[in-house]
C-alpha positions as CSV (number, residue, x, y, z in Angstrom):
1,X,-21.7,66.3,-44.0
2,X,-22.1,63.7,-41.4
3,X,-19.2,62.4,-39.2
4,X,-18.9,59.0,-41.0
5,X,-18.6,60.8,-44.3
6,X,-15.9,63.1,-42.8
7,X,-14.1,60.1,-41.4
8,X,-14.2,58.3,-44.7
9,X,-12.8,61.3,-46.6
10,X,-10.0,61.7,-44.1
11,X,-9.0,58.1,-44.3
12,X,-9.2,58.3,-48.1
13,X,-6.9,61.3,-48.0
14,X,-4.4,59.5,-45.8
15,X,-4.3,56.6,-48.2
16,X,-3.0,58.9,-50.9
17,X,-0.4,60.6,-48.8
18,X,2.5,59.5,-46.6
19,X,2.1,61.5,-43.4
20,X,4.8,60.7,-40.8
21,X,3.3,59.8,-37.5
22,X,-0.1,59.0,-38.9
23,X,-1.6,55.8,-37.6
24,X,-3.9,55.6,-40.6
25,X,-0.9,55.8,-43.0
26,X,0.8,53.1,-40.8
27,X,-2.1,50.8,-41.3
28,X,-2.1,51.2,-45.0
29,X,1.7,50.6,-45.1
30,X,1.2,47.4,-43.1
31,X,-1.5,46.1,-45.4
32,X,-4.6,44.1,-45.4
33,X,-3.6,41.5,-42.8
34,X,-2.8,44.2,-40.2
35,X,-6.1,46.1,-40.9
36,X,-8.1,42.9,-40.6
37,X,-6.3,42.0,-37.4
38,X,-7.2,45.4,-35.9
39,X,-10.8,45.0,-37.0
40,X,-11.0,41.7,-35.2
41,X,-9.4,43.0,-32.1
42,X,-11.7,46.0,-32.0
43,X,-14.7,43.7,-32.5
44,X,-13.7,41.6,-29.6
45,X,-13.2,44.7,-27.4
46,X,-16.7,45.9,-28.3
47,X,-18.1,42.5,-27.2
48,X,-16.2,42.5,-23.9
49,X,-17.2,46.1,-23.1
50,X,-20.8,45.4,-23.8
51,X,-20.8,42.2,-21.8
52,X,-19.3,44.1,-18.9
53,X,-22.2,46.6,-19.2
54,X,-20.0,49.6,-19.4
55,X,-21.7,51.9,-21.9
56,X,-19.1,54.6,-21.9
57,X,-16.4,52.0,-22.7
58,X,-18.6,50.3,-25.3
59,X,-19.1,53.6,-27.1
60,X,-15.3,54.1,-27.2
61,X,-14.8,50.6,-28.6
62,X,-17.6,50.9,-31.2
63,X,-15.9,54.2,-32.3
64,X,-12.5,52.3,-32.7
65,X,-14.3,49.5,-34.6
66,X,-16.0,52.0,-37.0
67,X,-12.7,53.7,-37.6
68,X,-10.9,50.4,-38.4
69,X,-13.8,49.3,-40.6
70,X,-13.5,52.6,-42.5
71,X,-9.8,52.0,-43.1
72,X,-10.7,48.5,-44.4
73,X,-13.3,49.9,-46.7
74,X,-10.9,52.4,-48.2
75,X,-8.2,49.8,-48.4
76,X,-10.6,47.5,-50.4
77,X,-12.0,50.3,-52.6
78,X,-15.4,50.1,-51.0
79,X,-17.3,53.4,-51.1
80,X,-19.2,54.5,-48.1
81,X,-22.2,55.3,-50.4
82,X,-22.3,51.6,-51.3
83,X,-22.6,50.6,-47.6
84,X,-25.2,53.3,-47.1
85,X,-27.2,52.0,-50.1
86,X,-27.1,48.5,-48.7
87,X,-28.3,49.7,-45.3
88,X,-31.0,51.7,-47.0
89,X,-32.1,48.7,-49.0
90,X,-32.3,46.6,-45.8
91,X,-34.1,49.3,-43.9
92,X,-37.4,48.6,-45.6
93,X,-37.2,44.8,-45.2
94,X,-39.5,43.1,-42.6
95,X,-40.6,39.6,-42.1
96,X,-37.3,38.0,-43.2
97,X,-36.4,36.3,-39.9
98,X,-37.2,32.8,-41.4
99,X,-34.7,33.2,-44.3
100,X,-32.2,34.9,-42.0
101,X,-32.0,31.8,-39.8
102,X,-31.9,29.3,-42.6
103,X,-28.9,27.0,-42.0
104,X,-26.8,25.5,-44.7
105,X,-25.9,22.1,-43.4
106,X,-23.1,21.7,-46.0
107,X,-21.0,24.4,-44.4
């Protein structure tokens, strides 16, 4: 089992139990807004670390972001296998740069 699957299963377990002192349980208790706030904070921290060219710090921040995104996935009922399937679907795509950069001027 890979580490992302292990992380997902651990977070899923925490959602079903109230473990005192568990940060994951705390996030679930606080709800979606708190989880989204943490995802945003961690994303910003990844950007800053990468901009500063500090790979070791960037790895730490990416790990924090992946953890918080996993909490969000579990909170929203999104299975890791669905994300893996979407990434697998995209893996074979090439030559879609033109459609990727298409701008909707109405938004």
